[in-house]
N, C-alpha and C positions, 0 to 999 in steps of 0.2 A: 857303465854301472853295471851290466852284464857281467864285467870282468871281477868284480869285487866277490868276495867270499864273504859269507858269515859263520862264525864260530860261535857254539853255545858256551857260555860262561861257567856251566856245570858241570856238564859230560866232555865236552872238546869236540862235540860232534861239528862237521864242517859242510858246507853246502857252496860250490862255486859255480859258475857260469849260469845257464839258463834256470838252473833250480833256485834261483838266489831269491828271484821276483814271486815265486809262489811260497818260501820261507817267509817273505816279510809278510806276508798273509794270515801267517797261523803262529810265526814266533812272535814272543814275548821282547819288546824293548824297555830298558830302564836306564836311567841314569845312576850312576857312583863315584862318588867322588869326581865328577866332573865330565866323566867319561861315561860313552854309549857300552851298555850291555845287552849282548842278544840271549837270550833263555830259548833252548829250542821246544818244539810242541810237547813232547814226551816228556819232558823236565818240568815245564809247566804247569801240564795236569799233575805230574806229582807233586809240587808246590805250591798249588794253587794257593790256599788260606797263608802262606807265607808271605806270597807277591802280594796278595789283596790287602794283608794288613801292614802291607808296607816293610816288613821286617829286612834286615841287611842281610845280604845272600849270605854271609858268614855266619848267620842263624842257622841255614837250613843247611 
């Protein structure tokens, strides 16, 4: 699992290797159109109200 990468669906930030485990604790995972979408901690804070309101990411 450590060889997988996570990419933010908003800004494109990517983490790989051992950093993935830490990112899974602080990033937000959502399901859009049947696929998992990860949002980094920075973008999650910026768009918190939209995420809580379950708005589609296309709106923010």
